[in-house]
C-alpha positions as CSV (number, residue, x, y, z in Angstrom):
1,M,-120.6,-139.9,-288.8
2,K,-117.7,-139.3,-286.4
3,T,-117.5,-142.3,-284.1
4,L,-115.7,-143.0,-280.8
5,F,-115.5,-146.7,-280.1
6,V,-114.6,-147.9,-276.6
7,T,-113.8,-151.6,-275.8
8,S,-112.4,-153.3,-272.8
9,T,-111.4,-156.4,-274.8
10,Y,-107.8,-157.1,-275.7
11,L,-107.8,-157.5,-279.4
12,K,-105.1,-160.2,-279.8
13,G,-106.0,-163.9,-279.8
14,D,-108.7,-166.1,-281.0
15,R,-111.3,-166.3,-278.2
16,G,-115.0,-165.7,-279.1
17,V,-115.2,-162.4,-277.4
18,I,-112.2,-161.1,-279.3
19,Y,-113.6,-162.3,-282.6
20,A,-116.9,-160.5,-281.8
21,S,-115.2,-157.3,-280.8
22,R,-113.1,-157.2,-283.9
23,T,-116.2,-157.6,-286.0
24,H,-118.0,-154.8,-284.3
25,I,-115.0,-152.5,-284.7
26,N,-114.7,-153.2,-288.4
27,L,-118.4,-152.8,-288.9
28,F,-118.5,-149.3,-287.3
29,A,-115.3,-148.3,-288.9
30,E,-116.8,-148.9,-292.3
31,L,-120.0,-147.1,-291.3
32,S,-118.1,-144.0,-290.1
33,E,-116.5,-141.1,-291.9
34,E,-114.1,-140.7,-289.0
35,F,-113.4,-143.5,-286.5
36,T,-111.4,-143.5,-283.2
37,L,-110.8,-146.7,-281.3
38,I,-110.0,-146.7,-277.6
39,Y,-108.7,-150.1,-276.5
40,P,-106.9,-151.8,-273.6
41,Y,-103.2,-152.3,-274.1
42,K,-100.2,-154.0,-272.6
43,I,-96.9,-155.2,-274.1
44,G,-97.4,-158.2,-276.4
45,M,-101.2,-157.6,-276.8
46,E,-101.2,-155.4,-279.9
47,P,-104.5,-155.5,-281.9
48,E,-104.8,-158.1,-284.7
49,G,-107.4,-158.4,-287.4
50,I,-108.5,-154.8,-287.4
51,N,-109.0,-152.7,-290.6
52,T,-106.3,-150.1,-289.9
53,K,-106.9,-148.0,-293.1
54,N,-109.4,-145.5,-291.5
55,I,-109.0,-146.0,-287.7
56,N,-107.3,-143.7,-285.2
57,F,-105.9,-146.1,-282.5
58,I,-105.7,-144.9,-278.9
59,P,-104.3,-147.5,-276.5
60,F,-105.0,-147.3,-272.8
61,E,-102.7,-149.1,-270.4
62,D,-104.1,-150.0,-267.0
63,L,-102.2,-147.7,-264.6
64,R,-103.8,-149.0,-261.4
65,S,-101.9,-151.2,-258.9
66,K,-103.2,-154.7,-258.1
67,P,-104.6,-153.5,-254.7
68,K,-106.3,-150.6,-256.4
69,K,-107.9,-153.0,-259.0
70,I,-109.3,-155.2,-256.2
71,I,-110.7,-152.2,-254.3
72,D,-112.2,-150.8,-257.5
73,F,-113.8,-154.2,-258.4
74,L,-115.4,-154.4,-254.9
75,F,-116.9,-151.0,-255.4
76,G,-118.2,-151.7,-258.9
77,N,-115.5,-150.3,-261.1
78,K,-114.1,-152.9,-263.5
79,S,-112.9,-150.4,-266.1
80,R,-109.6,-148.7,-266.6
81,Y,-111.3,-145.8,-268.3
82,V,-113.0,-144.2,-265.3
83,G,-111.6,-140.7,-264.7
84,R,-109.5,-140.8,-267.9
85,M,-112.0,-139.8,-270.6
86,Q,-112.5,-136.1,-270.1
87,N,-110.7,-135.2,-273.3
88,F,-113.0,-137.4,-275.4
89,I,-116.3,-136.0,-274.1
90,N,-116.5,-133.5,-277.0
91,P,-119.6,-133.2,-279.2
92,Q,-117.5,-131.2,-281.7
93,K,-115.2,-134.2,-282.3
94,Y,-117.7,-137.1,-282.0
95,D,-121.3,-137.7,-283.1
96,V,-121.7,-141.0,-281.4
97,V,-119.8,-143.1,-278.8
98,V,-120.1,-146.9,-279.1
99,F,-119.4,-149.0,-276.0
100,D,-118.4,-152.6,-276.7
101,D,-120.4,-154.1,-273.8
102,S,-121.5,-152.3,-270.6
103,V,-118.1,-152.7,-268.8
104,P,-116.4,-149.8,-270.6
105,S,-119.6,-147.7,-270.3
106,S,-119.6,-148.0,-266.5
107,R,-119.7,-144.5,-264.9
108,I,-118.8,-142.9,-268.2
109,I,-121.9,-143.2,-270.5
110,K,-123.9,-140.5,-268.6
111,L,-121.0,-138.1,-269.1
112,F,-121.2,-138.5,-272.9
113,V,-125.0,-138.4,-273.0
114,N,-125.1,-135.2,-270.8
115,A,-122.7,-133.6,-273.2
116,G,-125.0,-134.3,-276.2
117,I,-123.2,-137.3,-277.7
118,K,-125.5,-140.2,-278.5
119,A,-124.5,-143.5,-277.0
120,I,-124.7,-147.0,-278.5
121,T,-124.0,-150.1,-276.3
122,I,-123.2,-153.5,-277.9
123,H,-124.3,-156.3,-275.5
124,H,-122.3,-159.5,-276.0
125,N,-124.8,-161.2,-273.7
126,Y,-127.1,-160.7,-270.7
127,E,-124.3,-160.2,-268.3
128,I,-126.1,-161.2,-265.1
129,E,-126.8,-164.6,-266.8
130,F,-123.1,-164.9,-267.8
131,I,-121.7,-164.0,-264.4
132,K,-124.0,-166.6,-262.7
133,G,-122.5,-169.3,-264.9
134,D,-118.9,-168.2,-265.0
135,S,-117.8,-166.3,-261.9
136,N,-116.1,-168.0,-258.9
137,L,-118.1,-168.1,-255.7
138,L,-116.0,-165.5,-253.8
139,L,-116.4,-162.8,-256.5
140,K,-119.8,-163.7,-257.8
141,Y,-122.1,-161.7,-255.4
142,P,-120.3,-158.3,-255.5
143,D,-120.0,-158.7,-259.3
144,L,-123.7,-159.5,-259.7
145,F,-124.7,-156.5,-257.5
146,W,-122.7,-153.9,-259.4
147,T,-123.2,-155.5,-262.8
148,Y,-127.0,-155.1,-262.4
149,F,-126.7,-151.3,-262.1
150,Q,-123.9,-151.0,-264.7
151,E,-125.9,-153.0,-267.3
152,K,-129.2,-151.2,-266.5
153,N,-127.5,-147.9,-266.9
154,A,-126.2,-148.9,-270.3
155,V,-129.6,-150.1,-271.5
156,T,-131.5,-147.1,-270.3
157,K,-129.0,-144.4,-271.3
158,S,-128.2,-145.7,-274.8
159,Y,-129.9,-144.2,-277.8
160,L,-129.5,-147.6,-279.3
161,N,-128.7,-151.1,-277.8
162,L,-127.4,-153.8,-280.0
163,S,-127.5,-157.5,-279.0
164,L,-126.0,-160.6,-280.7
165,T,-129.1,-162.7,-280.3
166,K,-132.9,-162.0,-280.0
167,Q,-132.9,-164.0,-276.8
168,D,-130.4,-161.6,-275.2
169,A,-132.4,-158.6,-276.4
170,F,-135.6,-160.1,-274.8
171,L,-133.8,-160.7,-271.5
172,L,-132.2,-157.2,-271.3
173,K,-135.5,-155.5,-272.1
174,K,-137.4,-157.7,-269.6
175,H,-135.0,-157.1,-266.7
176,Y,-134.1,-153.4,-267.3
177,C,-136.5,-151.4,-269.6
178,D,-139.1,-152.8,-271.9
179,S,-139.2,-149.6,-273.9
180,A,-135.4,-149.5,-274.6
181,N,-134.4,-149.3,-278.2
182,F,-132.9,-152.6,-279.4
183,E,-131.6,-154.0,-282.7
184,V,-130.3,-157.6,-283.1
185,L,-126.8,-157.1,-284.5
186,G,-125.9,-160.8,-284.8
187,V,-122.4,-161.8,-285.9
188,F,-120.6,-162.6,-289.1
189,D,-117.2,-163.5,-290.5
190,Y,-115.5,-160.3,-291.6
191,Q,-112.8,-162.3,-293.4
192,R,-113.4,-163.1,-297.0
193,K,-113.9,-166.6,-298.1
194,S,-110.6,-168.4,-298.8
195,N,-110.0,-170.4,-301.9
196,N,-109.5,-173.6,-299.8
197,T,-112.2,-176.2,-300.4
198,I,-113.5,-178.7,-297.9
199,E,-112.8,-182.3,-298.8
200,N,-116.0,-184.2,-299.7
201,R,-115.1,-187.3,-297.8
202,E,-117.5,-189.8,-296.3
203,R,-118.5,-188.8,-292.8
204,G,-117.1,-191.0,-290.1
205,H,-117.5,-191.3,-286.3
206,N,-115.2,-188.4,-285.1
207,Y,-116.9,-186.1,-282.6
208,L,-115.3,-182.8,-281.5
209,I,-115.7,-180.3,-278.7
210,T,-113.5,-177.2,-278.6
211,G,-113.3,-174.0,-276.5
212,G,-111.7,-172.4,-273.5
213,L,-111.5,-175.5,-271.3
214,G,-110.3,-173.4,-268.3
215,S,-113.5,-171.4,-268.3
216,K,-115.8,-172.2,-265.4
217,Q,-119.0,-172.2,-267.5
218,N,-117.4,-174.6,-270.0
219,E,-116.0,-177.0,-267.4
220,D,-119.2,-176.9,-265.3
221,S,-121.2,-177.8,-268.5
222,L,-118.7,-180.3,-269.9
223,I,-118.2,-182.6,-266.9
224,P,-121.9,-183.3,-266.4
225,W,-122.2,-183.8,-270.1
226,L,-119.5,-186.4,-270.1
227,T,-121.3,-188.2,-267.3
228,N,-124.9,-188.0,-268.6
229,F,-124.8,-187.5,-272.4
230,F,-121.7,-189.1,-273.7
231,P,-123.0,-192.6,-272.8
232,I,-126.0,-191.8,-275.0
233,L,-123.7,-190.9,-277.9
234,R,-121.8,-194.1,-277.4
235,K,-125.1,-196.0,-277.4
236,I,-126.3,-194.4,-280.7
237,D,-122.9,-194.5,-282.4
238,P,-120.8,-197.4,-280.8
239,K,-117.8,-196.5,-283.1
240,S,-117.7,-192.9,-281.9
241,T,-114.4,-191.2,-280.9
242,L,-114.5,-188.0,-278.9
243,R,-111.8,-185.3,-278.8
244,I,-111.9,-182.3,-276.5
245,A,-109.5,-179.5,-277.5
246,G,-108.8,-176.2,-275.9
247,R,-106.9,-174.0,-273.6
248,S,-106.0,-174.9,-270.0
249,P,-108.1,-177.9,-269.1
250,S,-108.2,-178.6,-265.3
251,E,-106.9,-181.8,-263.8
252,R,-110.5,-182.5,-262.8
253,L,-111.6,-182.4,-266.5
254,K,-108.7,-184.4,-267.7
255,K,-109.5,-187.1,-265.1
256,K,-113.1,-187.2,-266.1
257,A,-112.3,-187.5,-269.8
258,E,-109.9,-190.3,-269.1
259,E,-112.6,-192.1,-267.1
260,V,-115.1,-192.1,-270.0
261,G,-112.7,-192.7,-272.8
262,A,-112.5,-189.2,-274.4
263,E,-109.2,-187.6,-275.5
264,I,-108.1,-184.2,-274.2
265,I,-105.9,-182.1,-276.4
266,D,-104.4,-179.4,-274.1
267,S,-103.9,-175.9,-275.6
268,P,-103.2,-176.9,-279.2
269,A,-100.9,-174.6,-281.2
270,D,-103.0,-175.1,-284.3
271,M,-106.7,-175.9,-284.4
272,K,-107.0,-176.6,-288.1
273,P,-105.8,-180.2,-288.1
274,I,-108.2,-180.9,-285.2
275,L,-111.1,-179.3,-287.0
276,D,-110.2,-181.2,-290.2
277,W,-110.3,-184.5,-288.2
278,G,-113.9,-183.9,-286.9
279,D,-117.0,-185.3,-288.5
280,Y,-119.5,-183.8,-286.0
281,Y,-119.2,-180.9,-283.7
282,I,-120.7,-180.7,-280.1
283,C,-121.2,-177.6,-278.0
284,P,-122.5,-178.8,-274.6
285,T,-122.3,-175.4,-272.8
286,D,-125.7,-175.0,-271.0
287,R,-125.0,-171.6,-269.2
288,G,-123.7,-168.2,-269.7
289,G,-125.9,-166.8,-272.5
290,G,-124.7,-164.8,-275.4
291,L,-123.7,-166.3,-278.8
292,K,-121.2,-169.2,-278.7
293,L,-118.9,-168.3,-281.5
294,R,-117.0,-171.6,-281.3
295,I,-119.9,-173.2,-283.2
296,L,-118.8,-171.2,-286.2
297,D,-115.6,-173.2,-286.3
298,G,-117.6,-176.4,-286.6
299,L,-119.8,-175.0,-289.4
300,K,-116.8,-173.5,-291.2
301,G,-115.2,-176.9,-291.1
302,G,-118.2,-178.5,-292.7
303,M,-119.4,-180.3,-289.6
304,P,-123.1,-180.5,-288.5
305,V,-123.4,-179.3,-284.9
306,I,-125.4,-180.5,-281.9
307,C,-125.6,-178.1,-279.0
308,H,-127.5,-177.3,-275.8
309,E,-130.4,-174.9,-276.4
310,V,-128.5,-172.2,-274.5
311,S,-125.7,-172.5,-277.0
312,A,-128.1,-172.5,-279.9
313,R,-129.1,-168.8,-279.4
314,G,-128.5,-166.8,-282.6
315,Y,-128.2,-169.9,-284.9
316,D,-131.9,-170.0,-286.0
317,R,-131.0,-170.0,-289.7
318,F,-128.8,-173.0,-289.3
319,I,-131.3,-174.9,-287.2
320,E,-133.8,-174.3,-290.1
321,A,-131.2,-175.5,-292.5
322,N,-130.8,-178.8,-290.5
323,I,-127.1,-178.3,-289.8
324,V,-127.5,-177.2,-286.2
325,Y,-129.4,-179.4,-283.8
326,S,-130.6,-178.2,-280.4
327,Y,-131.4,-180.3,-277.3
328,S,-132.6,-179.5,-273.7
329,D,-132.4,-182.9,-272.0
330,K,-131.4,-186.5,-272.4
331,Q,-134.4,-187.5,-274.6
332,T,-134.1,-184.5,-276.9
333,F,-130.3,-185.1,-277.2
334,E,-130.9,-188.6,-278.3
335,N,-133.6,-187.6,-280.8
336,E,-131.5,-184.7,-282.3
337,L,-128.4,-186.8,-282.4
338,R,-130.2,-189.5,-284.4
339,K,-131.5,-186.8,-286.8
340,M,-128.0,-185.3,-287.2
341,I,-126.3,-188.7,-287.9
342,S,-129.0,-189.7,-290.5
343,N,-128.8,-186.4,-292.4
344,P,-126.7,-187.0,-295.6
345,I,-125.7,-183.4,-296.1
346,S,-122.0,-183.1,-297.2
347,R,-119.2,-181.2,-295.7
348,P,-118.9,-178.8,-298.7
349,D,-122.6,-178.1,-298.5
350,I,-122.4,-177.1,-294.8
351,H,-119.3,-175.1,-295.5
352,N,-121.1,-173.2,-298.3
353,I,-124.2,-172.6,-296.1
354,Y,-122.0,-171.1,-293.5
355,Y,-120.3,-168.7,-295.9
356,N,-123.5,-167.8,-297.7
357,N,-124.9,-166.7,-294.3
358,F,-121.9,-165.1,-292.6
359,N,-119.2,-164.3,-295.2
360,K,-120.7,-161.4,-297.1
361,S,-119.8,-157.8,-297.5
362,I,-120.6,-155.8,-294.4
363,K,-123.0,-153.6,-296.5
364,N,-125.2,-156.6,-297.3
365,F,-125.8,-157.5,-293.7
366,P,-129.1,-156.8,-291.9
367,S,-127.1,-155.3,-289.0
368,H,-125.6,-152.8,-291.4
369,K,-129.0,-151.9,-292.8
370,A,-130.5,-151.5,-289.3
371,L,-127.7,-149.1,-288.3
372,Q,-128.2,-147.1,-291.5
373,I,-131.8,-146.5,-290.6
374,H,-130.5,-144.6,-287.6
375,F,-127.3,-143.0,-289.1
376,N,-127.6,-142.6,-292.8
377,P,-126.8,-140.4,-294.6
378,S,-125.3,-138.6,-291.7
379,F,-125.8,-138.8,-287.9
380,S,-126.3,-135.0,-287.6
381,Q,-129.9,-135.2,-288.8
382,Y,-130.8,-137.2,-285.7
383,K,-129.4,-134.7,-283.2
């Protein structure tokens, strides 16, 4: 299979979307005989964590001026690739084009499909849901308007749609096309398990929240949580200590944390000591959809996790294993918190469950097998 992979994600850094995109790139690179990656580039944002052995890298700088970007956005064009892909629409060079979310597919996917190149779109979330929870008010409505058509086009024109969670697949089919072809790709840790072991210490009273604190959806979830749910935590565990660590917390969030007695760690250079400190991990994000990859940091660190039901999407196996606990309101939060605290499972056991589920060879993953159904032994037989 000769694959062209197009992403609009900068591939340097440690945010959840970057981690997911790297995983998708490495997965398709291993599946493909030939693999070409088109990715956004600017100085200082060179890709990290990509298997370079069999990938042809093609960087695209954004050549548009700032006024041009604003005008393009208002008219539904969020992608730097529009009008620049003519040389890649070649069925002799590529069997399949993979779009890493619907943004890079915008106004392009139909050109590939019309040329006889089969299209796959990876959906990181149901984007309408994400924008409702994360966009600022001024940009939200034009963004929602154009995203609806962009996402619908990707769903209906793709030979195969891949979602990270079954909930996202359900929402995308419900809102765009019930007969669209979907597989749940999920997510996994592409890095091999390190030799480092997790200390089997007695669990204490340290609670940890991490993430991009400057994100609107995270702040709008976290501030009400500190008001309404943190007092419940304090009631259940009077010795509890809460740390909130992440990039760019607002003054509003800092003030709220100070009011309730939580500690903010602003843009830490190294998350490892913070994760080592924690005994329990909390993800209070109640909007945005998709799969909250920060939960993996808690599990990898041997911490049980309590999270809002929106953040629990995609973690069914860990809920069944009683290391992720999901709540929807104050009462269920109290109930699940009590269950989590009373569970004697050790840090090494949680660490091992995490790696047994996520840190396998790509070829052993259901997502790999699902893709092989479509593309093995060669894509040509499906033309």
